[in-house]
N, C-alpha and C positions, 0 to 999 in steps of 0.2 A: 115244958119245953115244948117248941113246935115243930119237932122233927117231923116230917111228912113221909120221909121215905129214905130207906137205907138198903144198898145192893152190892153184892160182891160182883165185879166185872169179870174177874178170873182168880187166880190164886193169889196174884201180889196185889191187884187192884180194887179199889171200893169206891163208890159215890154215894152222896146223900144229898137230901133235898130239905130245905127249911123255909116254913112259911113265916113271912115277918108279920108278927102279933104281939110281939112284947113291948116294952117301954125301953127306952134307952137307958134306964137305970140298971134293968135286969141284964142288958148284954155289957154294960160298964162292968157289974159285979162280977159277970163270968169271966170276962177278959181281964179282970184287975185293972181297969182304965178309970182314970177320973174323969169324970164327964167334961172337965174345961180342957183335957187334951183331945179329945175327939176331933174337933176341928183340924188341929195341926196333923196329928196321925193319919186321918182320912184325907187329907187334903181337899175336902169338900166344905163349903159353906151353906150349901141347902141341907136343911133338916132332913127330908127323905134321902138325900144322896150319903148322908152320915149315917142314917138308920140301916141303908143297905150295906154299907161298909162295916157296921158293927155287926149285923146279921150275918154277913159272909164270914167274917172271922170266926164268930161263935160256931158255925156250921164246920168251918174247918177245924177248929179246936176239937170240938166233938169227934169228929172222925179221925182225928190224930190219937185222940183218947181209947177209942174204939180197935185202933190199929195198933197201940202201945207205943205210938210214936212222940218224943216230946215235943211240946208245942212252946215256943219262946217268941213267935212273931213271924212276920212275911217281909222278905226284901223283892226288889224287882231289879232286874238286869237292864242294859241298855236299849233293849227292845221291850220293855215293859212287861217281860215275862214274870210271874212271880214265883218265888221258891222259898221254902221253909229256911229259918234262919239257922236252926239246930239239927237237919237232918238232910240227908242227900235225895230222900224220896221226891218224886215229881209230883206236881200240884197243878190243878187249875182250878179256877174260880169264876163264877159267872152269876149275875144278880139282875132282877127286874125290881119293879116297885112292890109286888108281892111275894115273890120266891126268890131264894138264893140256891146255888148249888155248888158242891165242891168236889173235887175227885183228887185221890191219892194213889200213886202207883209206884211201888218200891223198886221196880227193876225198868220200867220203861218210861219214855213220854206220854202225856196223857193232855187231852183237849175236851172241853166242853163248853155248851152254850145251851142257854135257855131264853125263850122269847114268847111273848103272847101273840097268837094268831091275829093278824090285823091286815087291814087293807093296803098298810104301807108296803107290803111284799109286791104286791101287784103293779104297784106303781114305779117300783124300781127294779123289777125281775130282769128286765133287759140289761142293766149294770153288773148283776152277779149271775146269771144263767148264760151258759153258751149255748148258741143256737139249737144244737142237738137237745139240749135239756128244756127248751121253751115250749113243752107241748100242753102244758094245762094252766088254766087260771084258777085252780083250787086252792084256796087259801092255806089251807093245812099243809098241802104238799109244798107250797112255796115257801112256807115258814120250815118245813124240814129240810128242804134244799138249803136256805139261809144257814139253819143251824147247824148243819153237817159240814158245811164249807166253813164257817167260823170256827168248828171244833177244830177241823184240820189244820185251819190257819195256825191256831194256837199250838197245835201239837208239832208244826214244823218250827215255830218259834222265831222265825225270822221275817222281814217286812218285804221281800222281794217277790210276793205270791199274790197273782191275780185271782179272785174268786171265779172269774168269768174264764180266763184263759188257761189256768195251771190247776185247778180243783176241779175234778169231774165226778159226779155220782151216778151209780148206774140206775136205770128206772127201777122203781119199787112199787109195791101195791097199795092200797088205800091202807092205813092204820099200821104200815110194817113196823116191826120191832127191831129188824135188823137190816143195814144198809151195806153196801159195798162201794168203795170208792177208790179213784186213784188222785196221787199228788204228783203233780209233773212240773216242777220249777225249772226255769231255765238253767241249762249247763249243770244239772245235778241229776242224781240218780232218782229216777221214778219210782213210787213207792205205791203199793196196794194195801188197802185197809179195810178193817169190819168196824161200823159203828153200831150203837145202840139208840133205840128212839124209846123215849118214855112221854106218855101223854098224862098231863095233870090238870084237868079242867080244860081251860082253853089255853093253856100253856104248852109248849113242847121242848124238850130238852133232848139233845143228843150228846153222845160221848163217844170218843174213841175206845174201842174194845180191845183191838189186836192189830198190830202192824203184821200182815201177811207175809209181804215179801218185796223185794226191790227188784225191780228191771233196769235195763239200760237205758240211758238216754239217748234219743237219736238226734 
């Protein structure tokens, strides 16, 4: 089993990172899914996307077992947010071509994102960074910004957030393991968060760790 990393976020939250290196049959056996059902259940036609879907569900099932939570599958709401079919614990799922990651929290919402450091973030930084955040062309930092904002977007769970206008990341040092951020949606209470950052080769994973407090919207 290619479990790369498992960590406690706090007393009620845990994350796991899984490297995709097994065969489709391995994942199907672990999930008790017939290979012929993968395309339908994953809603994917490309073999790589199907493999990522299988690996993400395998990682999530492993994490459920580690937390003694029953796993019977995943559903999605009208905003495409995933949830467990058999438990009220909050979950988040993210995947790339090489790694998948999952998070579970039994008491509060959770969001996480994993991305490979790449020049694509330099090309689009003006689309997701507020002018006050556009102070660096460092690819790792730009990737951290993106992952952190995506994690908070997932935590929020709704579709009315702009990465550039509503999610702000406080300045952070190179290779920072913790971030502080604010989510400031229109016409809603603002919230302050702590996020964790993990560096896996040339990939970066961020996850919400703690919803610190709310402030009044102005």
